[in-house]
C-alpha positions as CSV (number, residue, x, y, z in Angstrom):
1,M,-15.0,12.2,-13.7
2,E,-16.3,10.5,-16.8
3,G,-19.3,12.9,-16.7
4,L,-17.0,15.9,-16.5
5,L,-15.0,14.7,-19.5
6,I,-18.1,14.2,-21.6
7,R,-19.8,17.5,-20.6
8,A,-16.5,19.3,-21.4
9,R,-16.8,17.8,-24.9
10,A,-13.2,16.5,-24.7
11,R,-12.8,14.1,-27.6
12,W,-9.4,12.8,-26.6
13,I,-8.2,11.3,-23.4
14,G,-4.5,10.4,-23.4
15,E,-3.6,6.8,-22.6
16,G,-3.2,6.6,-18.8
17,E,-3.9,10.4,-18.5
18,K,-4.9,11.5,-15.0
19,P,-7.8,13.9,-14.4
20,S,-6.3,17.4,-14.8
21,K,-7.1,21.0,-14.3
22,Y,-7.4,21.3,-18.0
23,F,-10.5,19.1,-18.1
24,C,-12.0,20.8,-15.1
25,N,-11.6,24.2,-16.7
26,L,-13.3,23.0,-19.8
27,E,-16.2,21.7,-17.7
28,N,-16.4,25.1,-15.9
29,R,-16.5,27.1,-19.2
30,H,-19.1,24.8,-20.7
31,H,-21.3,25.2,-17.6
32,I,-20.6,28.8,-16.7
33,S,-24.2,29.7,-17.4
34,K,-25.5,27.0,-15.0
35,K,-23.8,28.5,-11.9
36,I,-26.4,29.8,-9.4
37,S,-24.9,32.7,-7.4
38,S,-28.1,33.6,-5.5
39,L,-31.8,32.7,-5.4
40,I,-35.0,34.4,-4.3
41,K,-36.5,32.1,-1.8
42,E,-40.3,31.4,-1.5
43,D,-40.5,33.8,1.5
44,G,-38.9,36.6,-0.6
45,T,-35.5,36.6,1.1
46,E,-32.3,35.8,-0.8
47,A,-30.2,32.7,-0.5
48,S,-26.5,33.5,-1.3
49,S,-24.4,30.8,0.4
50,N,-23.9,27.6,-1.5
51,D,-25.5,25.5,1.3
52,E,-28.5,27.7,1.3
53,I,-28.8,27.6,-2.5
54,V,-28.5,23.8,-2.6
55,K,-31.2,23.4,0.1
56,E,-33.5,25.8,-1.7
57,V,-33.1,24.0,-5.1
58,R,-33.8,20.7,-3.4
59,A,-36.9,22.0,-1.6
60,F,-38.2,23.6,-4.8
61,Y,-38.0,20.4,-6.8
62,A,-39.2,18.1,-4.0
63,K,-42.3,20.3,-3.8
64,L,-42.7,20.5,-7.6
65,F,-42.6,16.7,-7.9
66,K,-44.9,16.2,-4.9
67,S,-48.3,14.7,-5.8
68,R,-51.4,16.9,-5.7
69,E,-53.6,14.6,-7.6
70,D,-56.2,13.4,-5.1
71,H,-59.1,14.7,-7.2
72,I,-57.9,13.0,-10.3
73,E,-58.7,9.5,-8.9
74,N,-62.4,10.3,-8.9
75,V,-62.6,11.8,-12.4
76,D,-64.3,9.6,-15.0
77,L,-62.4,10.8,-18.1
78,E,-64.4,8.5,-20.4
79,T,-67.6,10.4,-19.7
80,K,-65.9,13.7,-20.5
81,L,-64.7,12.6,-23.9
82,N,-66.4,12.0,-27.2
83,I,-67.0,8.3,-27.7
84,D,-65.8,8.8,-31.3
85,S,-62.3,9.7,-30.2
86,P,-59.7,7.6,-32.0
87,K,-58.5,4.5,-30.1
88,L,-56.2,1.6,-30.9
89,T,-57.8,-1.5,-32.1
90,A,-57.2,-4.7,-30.2
91,E,-54.9,-6.0,-32.9
92,E,-52.8,-2.8,-32.9
93,A,-52.5,-2.7,-29.1
94,I,-51.4,-6.3,-28.8
95,L,-48.5,-5.7,-31.2
96,I,-46.6,-3.7,-28.6
97,E,-47.4,-5.9,-25.6
98,G,-44.9,-8.3,-23.9
99,K,-41.5,-8.2,-22.3
100,I,-38.4,-6.4,-23.8
101,T,-36.3,-8.5,-26.1
102,Y,-32.5,-8.5,-26.5
103,E,-33.0,-7.4,-30.1
104,E,-35.1,-4.3,-29.4
105,A,-32.8,-3.3,-26.5
106,S,-29.8,-3.7,-28.9
107,T,-31.4,-1.4,-31.4
108,V,-32.3,1.2,-28.8
109,L,-28.7,1.2,-27.5
110,K,-27.2,1.4,-31.0
111,N,-29.3,4.5,-31.8
112,M,-28.3,6.3,-28.6
113,K,-25.9,9.2,-29.3
114,N,-22.4,9.1,-27.7
115,N,-20.8,11.8,-25.6
116,K,-23.8,12.2,-23.3
117,S,-23.6,12.7,-19.5
118,P,-24.0,9.5,-17.5
119,G,-26.4,9.0,-14.6
120,S,-25.6,8.4,-10.9
121,D,-23.8,5.1,-11.5
122,G,-21.3,6.7,-13.9
123,F,-21.6,4.2,-16.7
124,T,-21.7,5.8,-20.1
125,I,-23.4,4.9,-23.4
126,E,-20.0,4.1,-24.8
127,F,-19.4,1.6,-22.0
128,F,-22.7,-0.2,-22.7
129,K,-22.0,-0.3,-26.4
130,F,-18.5,-1.7,-26.0
131,F,-19.5,-4.4,-23.5
132,W,-23.0,-5.1,-24.8
133,R,-22.3,-8.6,-26.0
134,D,-21.0,-9.5,-22.5
135,I,-23.7,-7.8,-20.4
136,G,-26.7,-7.4,-22.7
137,Y,-28.4,-10.7,-21.9
138,F,-27.9,-10.2,-18.1
139,L,-29.6,-6.8,-18.4
140,I,-32.5,-8.3,-20.2
141,K,-33.0,-10.9,-17.5
142,S,-32.8,-8.2,-14.9
143,I,-35.4,-6.2,-16.8
144,S,-37.7,-9.2,-17.0
145,H,-37.4,-9.7,-13.3
146,S,-38.3,-6.1,-12.7
147,F,-41.4,-6.4,-14.9
148,D,-42.5,-9.4,-12.9
149,S,-41.8,-7.9,-9.5
150,G,-43.0,-4.4,-10.2
151,H,-39.7,-2.8,-9.1
152,L,-36.7,-1.6,-11.1
153,S,-33.3,-1.9,-9.6
154,I,-32.1,0.7,-7.1
155,T,-29.9,2.5,-9.6
156,Q,-32.5,2.4,-12.4
157,R,-34.8,4.3,-10.0
158,E,-32.3,7.1,-9.5
159,G,-32.0,10.4,-11.3
160,L,-29.7,13.5,-11.1
161,I,-31.3,16.8,-11.8
162,T,-29.2,19.4,-13.4
163,C,-30.8,22.9,-14.0
164,I,-30.6,24.8,-17.3
165,P,-31.5,28.5,-17.3
166,K,-34.2,29.7,-19.7
167,P,-32.8,32.4,-22.0
168,G,-33.6,36.0,-21.2
169,K,-35.1,35.3,-17.8
170,S,-33.9,36.1,-14.2
171,K,-31.7,33.3,-12.9
172,K,-32.6,34.3,-9.3
173,Q,-36.0,32.6,-9.7
174,L,-36.0,28.8,-9.9
175,K,-39.2,28.8,-12.0
176,N,-36.9,30.2,-14.8
177,W,-34.7,27.1,-14.8
178,R,-35.5,23.9,-16.6
179,P,-34.7,20.6,-14.7
180,I,-33.0,18.0,-16.9
181,T,-32.7,14.6,-15.3
182,L,-29.6,12.5,-15.9
183,L,-30.7,8.9,-15.9
184,N,-28.7,5.7,-15.8
185,I,-28.2,4.1,-19.2
186,S,-29.6,0.8,-18.0
187,Y,-32.9,2.5,-17.3
188,K,-32.8,4.6,-20.5
189,I,-32.5,1.4,-22.5
190,V,-35.7,0.0,-20.9
191,S,-37.5,3.3,-21.2
192,G,-36.3,3.7,-24.8
193,C,-37.7,0.3,-25.8
194,I,-41.2,1.1,-24.5
195,A,-41.0,4.6,-25.9
196,Q,-40.4,3.2,-29.4
197,R,-43.3,0.8,-29.1
198,I,-45.7,3.6,-28.1
199,K,-44.3,6.0,-30.7
200,S,-45.0,3.4,-33.5
201,L,-48.7,3.8,-32.8
202,L,-49.1,7.4,-31.9
203,N,-50.3,8.4,-35.4
204,K,-53.3,6.2,-34.8
205,I,-54.6,8.2,-31.9
206,T,-53.2,11.8,-32.2
207,S,-55.2,14.4,-34.0
208,T,-54.0,16.5,-36.9
209,D,-54.0,19.5,-34.6
210,Q,-51.0,18.0,-32.8
211,T,-47.8,19.4,-34.4
212,G,-45.2,18.5,-31.8
213,F,-43.1,15.5,-30.7
214,L,-43.5,13.3,-33.7
215,P,-41.2,13.0,-36.7
216,G,-42.4,15.1,-39.7
217,N,-44.4,17.4,-37.4
218,F,-43.5,21.1,-37.2
219,I,-44.8,23.1,-34.2
220,G,-44.9,26.2,-36.4
221,D,-47.7,24.8,-38.5
222,N,-50.3,25.7,-35.9
223,I,-49.0,29.3,-35.8
224,R,-49.3,29.4,-39.6
225,L,-52.8,28.1,-39.3
226,L,-53.7,30.8,-36.8
227,Y,-52.4,33.5,-39.2
228,D,-54.6,32.0,-42.0
229,V,-57.8,31.6,-39.9
230,L,-57.9,35.0,-38.2
231,P,-58.1,37.2,-41.4
232,E,-60.8,35.0,-42.9
233,A,-62.9,35.1,-39.7
234,N,-62.6,38.9,-39.6
235,E,-63.5,39.2,-43.3
236,I,-66.8,37.2,-43.0
237,K,-67.6,38.8,-39.6
238,K,-67.8,35.5,-37.9
239,K,-67.3,35.1,-34.2
240,E,-64.5,32.7,-33.2
241,I,-63.1,31.4,-30.0
242,M,-59.3,31.2,-29.5
243,I,-57.8,29.8,-26.3
244,L,-54.2,30.0,-25.4
245,I,-53.0,27.8,-22.5
246,D,-49.5,28.0,-21.2
247,F,-48.7,25.0,-18.9
248,E,-46.5,26.0,-16.0
249,K,-43.9,23.3,-15.5
250,A,-46.0,21.1,-17.8
251,F,-43.8,18.1,-17.9
252,D,-42.9,18.2,-14.2
253,S,-46.5,18.6,-12.8
254,I,-48.5,16.1,-14.8
255,A,-50.2,13.5,-12.5
256,W,-49.2,9.9,-13.0
257,S,-52.8,8.7,-12.5
258,F,-53.8,11.0,-15.4
259,I,-51.2,9.3,-17.6
260,T,-52.5,5.9,-16.7
261,K,-56.1,6.8,-17.3
262,S,-55.1,8.4,-20.7
263,L,-53.3,5.2,-21.8
264,K,-56.3,3.1,-21.0
265,I,-58.7,5.5,-22.8
266,F,-56.7,5.0,-26.0
267,N,-56.9,1.3,-25.5
268,F,-53.2,0.6,-24.6
269,K,-53.2,-2.9,-23.0
270,D,-52.0,-4.2,-19.6
271,D,-48.3,-4.7,-20.4
272,I,-47.7,-1.2,-21.6
273,V,-49.6,0.3,-18.7
274,R,-47.6,-2.0,-16.4
275,W,-44.3,-0.8,-17.9
276,V,-45.2,2.8,-17.6
277,R,-46.3,2.4,-13.9
278,L,-43.0,0.5,-13.3
279,F,-41.0,3.5,-14.4
280,D,-42.7,5.7,-11.8
281,N,-42.6,3.2,-8.9
282,Q,-40.4,4.5,-6.0
283,V,-38.2,6.8,-8.2
284,K,-36.0,9.4,-6.6
285,S,-33.8,12.3,-7.5
286,R,-31.1,14.6,-6.2
287,C,-30.0,17.9,-7.5
288,I,-26.6,18.9,-8.8
289,V,-26.0,22.6,-8.0
290,N,-22.7,24.4,-8.3
291,N,-20.8,21.0,-8.3
292,T,-22.6,20.1,-5.0
293,V,-25.1,17.2,-4.8
294,S,-28.2,17.5,-2.7
295,D,-29.9,14.9,-0.6
296,W,-32.4,12.5,-2.2
297,F,-36.1,13.1,-2.5
298,I,-39.0,11.0,-3.8
299,L,-40.9,11.8,-7.0
300,E,-44.6,11.4,-7.0
301,R,-45.6,13.0,-10.3
302,G,-44.2,14.5,-13.6
303,C,-42.6,13.3,-16.8
304,R,-38.8,13.7,-16.3
305,Q,-37.1,15.7,-18.9
306,G,-34.3,13.5,-20.1
307,D,-36.4,10.3,-20.0
308,P,-36.9,8.8,-23.6
309,I,-40.5,8.0,-22.9
310,S,-41.6,11.4,-21.4
311,P,-42.5,13.3,-24.7
312,Y,-44.8,10.5,-25.8
313,L,-46.6,10.1,-22.4
314,F,-47.0,13.9,-22.3
315,L,-48.4,13.9,-25.8
316,I,-50.9,11.2,-25.0
317,A,-52.1,13.0,-21.8
318,S,-52.3,16.4,-23.7
319,E,-54.5,14.7,-26.4
320,I,-57.0,13.9,-23.7
321,L,-56.8,17.4,-22.3
322,A,-57.2,18.9,-25.7
323,S,-60.2,16.7,-26.4
324,M,-61.8,17.7,-23.1
325,T,-61.2,21.4,-23.7
326,A,-62.6,21.3,-27.2
327,R,-65.7,19.4,-26.1
328,T,-66.3,21.9,-23.2
329,V,-65.9,24.9,-25.5
330,I,-68.2,23.5,-28.1
331,S,-70.9,22.5,-25.6
332,K,-70.8,26.0,-24.0
333,A,-71.0,27.7,-27.4
334,I,-74.0,25.7,-28.4
335,K,-75.8,26.7,-25.2
């Protein structure tokens, strides 16, 4: 019920007040656009009953997060990249190694915004902030054990997928919905700590062409650059190459092995790689559809939208892809 209260943006809960129709109605109004009345299935038929819809949503995301990366294991990315590509120095990389401390976890928790939906265990950000002095050190010991064993706790490996419709597109096709994963706060604290470590060094390895994800960057800069370059190219009668790539389900379909390879190429060291692989080990999700929860399924790839570390891992992987693309285009042009 705590999740319903937060999603309804109710700021006041009366002392001893029982869950009421008022709060449920607020939740329903806030999520009216998320209701799925019918879906076009993969075979072209239509699912209209709630049971059918829930099964279809689960099947869609179970397939989406299924690994298809066998060929990635055999790709030597180092040979496909320019040896002059920026990398972390040994001194820089060692700065973000090691286990998570109580102090950095406290900072991450303090910076989390309140009034956010909880994960599957129901514990909110407000709960952790209120009881942090009592439970913080125990969580840090648990995290340390997880790092040593290579496994997060059961609840830290769980996620609840809620679907958000993309504006202006048909809601009957699941490809037009964006999956947001509600993760338990105990996990988001861990992920947030490693995310902040990686974020602190991203300016060392990202190119000036990258205009997303980082503070101070504006994605519109590249559009402005394109507007400036095209007229000049036309004026001097110079042939140019422009490539537009639209990643379908970009966050959700990226291979974990590609992320690992990308981290190593940029010279991230063993502990950071170990943390990132820990976050992917035996994770599972279930979908929330029309107030119904699906069965669990295992994830084998993807950066979960809703995970603090996902934007930075995706940025690192996309830097590798951009470098490979640029090198290929240049080599073909020279030939």
